[in-house]
N, C-alpha and C positions, 0 to 999 in steps of 0.2 A: 267360633261366636261370631254372631252378628247383633247390633244393636237395633232396636225398632221401638215404635211409639203406638199407643191406641189410644183414643180419645173416651175417657170416661165422665161424663158430665161436666164437660169442657176442661177437665185434668188432663194431662197428657202423661199416661201411665207408661215407663219404659219397662222395656225387657229384652232379655238377652236370648238368642236361640241358636239351635245347633243347625246344619245342612244348608243347603244353598238359600241365599239371601233373595229378596224380592224388591220392586218397587215401594216406596214409602209407606203406599196407603193399602197394598197387598198384603195380605197375611200370608207367612211363611206356611209351605205345603207340610211339614210336621208328620210325613209318612213313613218315614224308615224304622223299622221295628215297632217297639211300644213307644208309647208317648208319655213322658215325665215331666210334670210342671211342680216346679220346686219353690216353696215358700220361705223366705228368710224370718230371722229372729228378731226380737226388739232390738231397735238403733241400729239395724243392719240393712243389708241390700243385696241384690241379684250376684253381684262380685263375689261374695261368700261362697257361692257355689262354682266357681270356675274350674275348680277339680273335677267336680260331677259333670261340668257341660263338656270339659274336654274328655275325661275318662270313660264317659258311657256314649259318645258321641258315635263311635264305631258301632254299637249295637242298638241304639235307640234314637228318637227324637227327645231333644231334651229343652225345656223352656224354663227361665227363672227371671222372675219380675220383680220390681220395685214397687212396694205399697205408696200410695201417694206421700209425698213429704219425705221420702227415703230415697238414698243414691240419685238417679237420675232424673227420678219422675219430678213432675212439677207440683207446688204447694209448699207451705212453709208450716202446716200442721199435719200430723199423721192420723189415721182414722182413731175416734176416741175409744173406741171399743172393738173387742175381738169380733162381735157381731158386724159392726161396720166394716172390718177388714175383710169378712166372708162374704159381705154384699158384694164388694170391689172385686174379690177373686172371680166370683159366679159372673160379673160382668164383663170381666176381661176375658173368661174361656167362651162365653157366648159370643164376644166381638173376634176372637181370634181363631179360634176352631171349634167344630161341631164334634170333633172325635174324642172319645171319652178317654179320659187318662188316668194314669198312677199319680195320686198327689201326694208330694213329699213335703212335711212341714219338720223343721227344727224349732224347738222350743216355742216361742210365740207363735211362729209360723204352723206347728203341730196343733195347737188350739185352734186357730184359724180353719186348718184341713179337718179338723173333727167336726167344727159347724157346717163347713161345705159338704163333708160327706153324710151328714144328717138330713140335711136340708135337701141336697140335690143328688142322690145316689146314682141317678141314670147318666151323670156326667162322669161318673169314675168307673174304672176297671178295679181299681186298687188303692191303699192308703199306705203310706210308711210315714210312721211318727217317731222323730228323731230327737233325743234328749229333751224329751216334754212331760208334761203332765196334765192330769185332769183338772187339778186345783194347783196353782203355784205358790209356795211358801216362801214368798220373798221376803227377806230380812228387811228389818226397817231403815238400817243403815245404808242398805243398798238404795233404798228410795230417796232418805234424806241426802245422800251424795249426788245422786242424779240430780236433785231438785236445786242441790248448790252450784252443781257444774250449769245447770239449764239457766240460773239466774246469774252467772259471772261471777260467783262468790269463789268458785273452785276452778282450776283448769280441767282440761280432759284428763280422765283417769284411765291409765294403762295397766291395769293390775294382771295377776297370773292366776285369779281365784278361779277362773272359767276353764283351765287348762289341767292336763294330766301333769304330776311332777315331771314324767318321762318326755313331756313335749320340748322339741327343741325352740330355741331363741327365734330361728327363721320363720317357724310356722307362727309365732305369738306376733311376730312382725308383721306377717302378712295379715293376720286378722286385725291387729290394729290399724293399719294402712286403709283398711275398708272401713272400720268404725268412725274414721273423722269424715268420711262423706255423707254422713248423716247429721242434721243439726241436733246438739244435746237436749233440744227442747222435745223434740219428736221423740227421743228416746225416754224421755221422761214419760210422754203421754203412752208411749208403749208399755212401760212398767207399770204405770197405773192401770192400764187396761187388761194386762195380765193379773194383778192382783184382785181385780174386780171379778176376774172370771172363774165360774164353776162349772165346768163342762161333764161331772159326773153322771148328772141326769140324762145326758147325751150318748153314753157308751152304748147303753142296751139298744139304741136306734142304729147303730153303725151295722150296715148289712152288707159291706164289700170286704173282700180280702184285705187282711190287715197285716202288716209286719211291724213291730215296735223294735226299735234300736236303741240301746242305751250303753254308754260309756261307762267302764266299771270304775273308773275314778272322777265321774261326775258329782259333784257337792251340792249343785244347785238344783237339778232334778236327779236325783241318785235312782239307781236301779229299783228302788222301794216304788217310787213312782211309775215305771214303768210296767212292774208287776200287778201294779192297780188298773193300768189300761188293759193288759191282756186279760185280767180277771173279770174287767167288765165288758170286754168286746168279745161276741162270740166267734169262735175259730182264731182268734188272733194268735200270732207268734212273736215270741221274744228272743230276741239276740242281744247278747252282752259282748261288746269288744274291749278288750285289755287295752291299757297303757291309753285310755282315752277319757277326757273330761267332758265338760259342756260344749266344747266345739270339736265333737269327735267327729264329723264328716270332713272336716279339714284337718284334724291331728292324725286320723287313720283313713285317708280317702280311698285307699287302693281296697281295704277291706270293706269298707262301707260301699264302694261302688261296686264290687262283686254281690254283695248282698242286694242291692237295689237293683242292680241289672238282671239278675236271676229272678228277683221276685217279679219284676216287669216282664219278663219273658214269660213266666207261667201265667200271668194275670191275661196275657194276649193283648 
């Protein structure tokens, strides 16, 4: 994996990529196999995709970006809406590669990917939606807790509710170590953006091959959310992974990587 930055409206957007690195201002080739572009969840960053970057590098080119304000990207604020995040992703794709990609989004990243697919289908060969929903039913207590952490009234919260009961502490710790790389105020903005998002009118406009992957033990975006996506997107396919929660690509990375890699191969 190699870190690189691209300037978008004066902001330095950080991304990780596989394959040979290049000079700082030269985009990487990303010409091995298919190209997968990975979009992170609320309050997260590109580092949460390390198991995909490593696991898929032998077959495909992979790129994972930090949205503004997240991870190692510049800025103290994240995009205020899912629509604004989709704008950033399209700008990054335009700046980094002309090659159509398989866009992969988890949770909030899946919502962003939906909008990108609806707006610019010519930029995509396929779409993978993981642990996401057309409309998020976030509990009020989750927003209240995030608001309290963002204001300094509570410390960072490291709960187990996004994991399967089968997930080991080592995997949870890996996720928590990435969580602290993004300011809690940005996480709150992300959650509010998710709460305001309604992608149901967009589903019928998705015209690229789509794979929807759900964790069987996901309580935040349960399998019913994945079924709604599949029901609304023509030709979409559903895969449910056992012993996985809302952090499914991390919890069951080998199985997810196999599904994603095979799908990307079929998409060309």
